[in-house]
C-alpha positions as CSV (number, residue, x, y, z in Angstrom):
1,X,40.8,57.1,43.1
2,X,42.7,55.8,45.3
3,X,46.1,54.4,45.5
4,X,48.4,52.2,47.0
5,X,52.0,52.4,47.5
6,X,54.0,49.7,45.3
7,X,58.0,50.3,46.9
8,X,59.7,53.6,47.4
9,X,61.7,53.3,43.6
10,X,64.3,56.4,45.1
11,X,65.0,59.1,46.7
12,X,66.8,62.8,46.5
13,X,67.3,65.5,48.8
14,X,67.5,68.5,45.7
15,X,68.9,71.9,46.1
16,X,66.3,74.6,44.8
17,X,69.5,75.4,42.9
18,X,70.6,75.8,39.5
19,X,72.2,71.5,38.6
20,X,70.9,68.3,38.4
21,X,70.1,65.8,41.2
22,X,69.3,62.1,40.0
23,X,68.9,58.4,41.3
24,X,68.7,55.2,39.8
25,X,67.5,51.8,40.1
26,X,67.4,50.0,37.2
27,X,66.2,46.4,37.0
28,X,67.0,46.2,40.9
29,X,63.0,45.6,42.0
30,X,62.1,41.9,41.5
31,X,59.0,43.1,42.6
32,X,58.8,45.6,39.3
33,X,61.7,44.8,37.4
34,X,60.4,43.9,33.4
35,X,57.0,45.3,34.4
36,X,55.3,48.8,33.4
37,X,55.8,50.3,37.1
38,X,59.8,49.8,37.8
39,X,61.6,53.3,37.5
40,X,64.8,53.3,36.0
41,X,65.6,56.8,37.5
42,X,64.4,60.1,39.0
43,X,66.0,63.7,37.8
44,X,65.1,67.1,39.2
45,X,66.8,69.9,38.3
46,X,66.2,73.7,37.4
47,X,64.7,74.4,33.9
48,X,66.0,76.7,31.0
49,X,63.7,79.2,32.6
50,X,64.8,79.5,36.1
51,X,61.9,80.0,38.0
52,X,61.4,76.6,37.1
53,X,62.0,73.3,38.5
54,X,61.1,70.5,36.3
55,X,60.9,67.1,38.0
56,X,61.4,64.6,35.8
57,X,60.7,59.7,36.1
58,X,62.0,57.2,33.6
59,X,60.1,53.4,34.0
60,X,60.3,50.4,31.5
61,X,64.6,50.3,30.9
62,X,66.3,49.0,28.8
63,X,63.5,49.3,26.5
64,X,65.0,48.4,22.4
65,X,63.9,50.1,19.8
66,X,61.9,47.4,19.0
67,X,60.0,47.3,21.8
68,X,59.6,50.4,22.5
69,X,57.1,51.5,20.2
70,X,54.2,48.5,22.4
71,X,56.0,50.4,25.2
72,X,52.7,51.5,27.5
73,X,52.2,53.3,30.9
74,X,50.4,51.6,32.5
75,X,46.7,53.4,33.3
76,X,46.2,51.7,36.6
77,X,50.0,52.8,38.4
78,X,50.4,56.4,38.7
79,X,53.5,58.1,39.2
80,X,54.1,59.9,42.1
81,X,56.6,62.9,43.3
82,X,56.5,63.5,47.1
83,X,58.2,67.0,48.4
84,X,58.9,67.6,51.5
85,X,59.7,71.4,51.9
86,X,60.9,71.8,55.6
87,X,62.8,68.9,56.0
88,X,60.8,66.6,57.9
89,X,61.0,63.5,55.5
90,X,57.2,64.1,55.0
91,X,55.6,64.4,51.6
92,X,54.1,68.5,52.2
93,X,53.2,68.6,48.4
94,X,53.0,65.4,45.3
95,X,52.6,65.6,41.8
96,X,50.8,62.6,41.0
97,X,50.9,61.7,37.4
98,X,48.1,59.4,35.9
99,X,47.7,57.9,33.1
100,X,44.5,56.9,31.2
101,X,43.3,56.6,27.4
102,X,47.3,57.8,25.5
103,X,47.0,60.8,27.6
104,X,49.1,61.7,31.6
105,X,46.3,63.6,33.8
106,X,48.8,65.9,36.5
107,X,47.8,66.4,40.1
108,X,49.4,69.2,41.8
109,X,51.6,70.6,43.2
110,X,49.5,69.8,45.8
111,X,49.0,68.7,49.4
112,X,48.1,65.1,50.1
113,X,45.3,64.0,50.8
114,X,46.9,61.2,53.4
115,X,50.6,60.3,53.3
116,X,52.3,57.6,53.7
117,X,51.9,54.4,50.8
118,X,48.4,55.3,50.3
119,X,47.5,58.5,48.0
120,X,44.2,59.6,46.2
121,X,43.2,61.4,44.0
122,X,41.4,64.2,44.6
123,X,42.1,67.3,42.6
124,X,41.1,68.6,38.9
125,X,44.3,68.0,36.4
126,X,46.5,70.7,36.7
127,X,48.1,69.9,32.8
128,X,46.9,67.5,30.4
129,X,49.7,65.9,28.2
130,X,49.0,63.8,25.0
131,X,51.3,60.6,25.0
132,X,53.8,60.7,22.3
133,X,53.8,58.1,20.5
134,X,57.5,56.5,19.6
135,X,58.6,58.1,16.6
136,X,57.1,61.5,16.9
137,X,58.2,64.8,17.7
138,X,57.6,65.7,21.1
139,X,54.1,66.2,22.7
140,X,54.0,68.9,25.2
141,X,51.7,70.9,26.8
142,X,50.5,73.2,29.3
143,X,48.0,75.1,31.4
144,X,47.8,76.7,34.8
145,X,51.6,77.5,34.3
146,X,52.9,73.9,34.5
147,X,54.6,72.2,31.5
148,X,54.3,68.1,30.5
149,X,55.2,66.3,28.4
150,X,54.6,61.7,29.3
151,X,56.8,59.4,26.0
152,X,59.8,57.0,24.2
153,X,63.2,58.5,25.2
154,X,66.6,57.9,24.3
155,X,68.0,56.8,28.8
156,X,70.1,59.8,30.1
157,X,71.8,57.5,32.1
158,X,75.0,56.8,31.3
159,X,76.7,53.8,33.8
160,X,79.3,51.1,33.2
161,X,77.8,48.2,34.6
162,X,80.1,45.5,33.7
163,X,82.1,46.8,34.7
164,X,80.2,47.9,38.1
165,X,79.8,43.7,38.9
166,X,83.6,43.3,37.7
167,X,84.3,45.3,41.3
168,X,82.0,43.9,43.5
169,X,82.8,40.5,42.0
170,X,86.6,42.0,43.2
171,X,87.8,41.2,39.1
172,X,88.1,45.3,39.3
173,X,88.9,48.3,41.3
174,X,87.4,50.7,39.9
175,X,86.1,52.3,36.8
176,X,87.6,52.9,33.2
177,X,88.2,56.5,31.9
178,X,86.6,56.3,29.6
179,X,83.6,53.8,30.3
180,X,81.2,51.5,28.3
181,X,77.6,53.6,28.4
182,X,75.9,49.8,28.9
183,X,72.2,51.6,28.3
184,X,73.7,52.9,25.8
185,X,70.5,52.5,22.5
186,X,67.5,51.6,24.9
187,X,65.1,53.4,25.3
188,X,62.5,54.3,28.9
189,X,59.4,55.6,29.1
190,X,59.2,59.8,30.2
191,X,57.2,61.9,32.5
192,X,58.2,65.4,33.1
193,X,56.0,68.0,34.9
194,X,57.8,71.7,35.2
195,X,56.2,74.1,37.7
196,X,57.6,77.1,38.9
197,X,59.1,77.4,42.0
198,X,56.8,79.5,43.5
199,X,54.5,76.7,44.3
200,X,56.6,73.9,46.8
201,X,57.8,76.5,49.6
202,X,60.9,75.7,50.1
203,X,62.6,76.5,52.9
204,X,66.1,77.3,52.7
205,X,65.7,77.4,49.0
206,X,66.2,73.4,49.6
207,X,63.1,70.6,48.8
208,X,63.5,66.7,49.6
209,X,62.3,64.5,46.7
210,X,61.5,60.8,46.3
211,X,59.3,58.9,43.6
212,X,56.6,56.6,44.2
213,X,54.8,54.5,42.2
214,X,51.5,53.5,43.3
215,X,48.5,50.7,41.7
216,X,45.3,51.6,42.0
217,X,43.0,50.3,44.1
């Protein structure tokens, strides 16, 4: 299957160590706003098993509880984690999440057939997991030392959007403490993949990671 890039959603440099790194882009990209291809956040962090790294892609932000029940991953859209493990800003590995008939198929980490705006899925799935329905207990699956989850979750990103707009408009000079969680009570569709660090071959214990949505040709 061949996929074409919709647009770079977010980029981040991650340390191969304890802690969490993230980037957010809620409803900022006009081409994908309100669509199943809209990425809200990417998280990369060390797993509870410190030999592992966890990659999280959140999509379709600002889902109300009533809308979450009918929200679904797009079978024609791939979520692709691009991993640069030698600091040249070119993906050396990819983790590809493809959806079909209520399941997420995870490919990788694997060397990409091509780099840049086009991708090909040409390897067997590392793990397959059922998408968890809204309101159900989390369904996870593990195979080939890789674990995965896909389904709705509460939006974990805390941001005071109204105050941010006031700052941009000159009506405020900074954020309040505490602020107001704009995204409280809203949900996202989340794809989570946990992989052993040994599969990532990081140079100097560092990774550059960026996330893309790509549409099937």
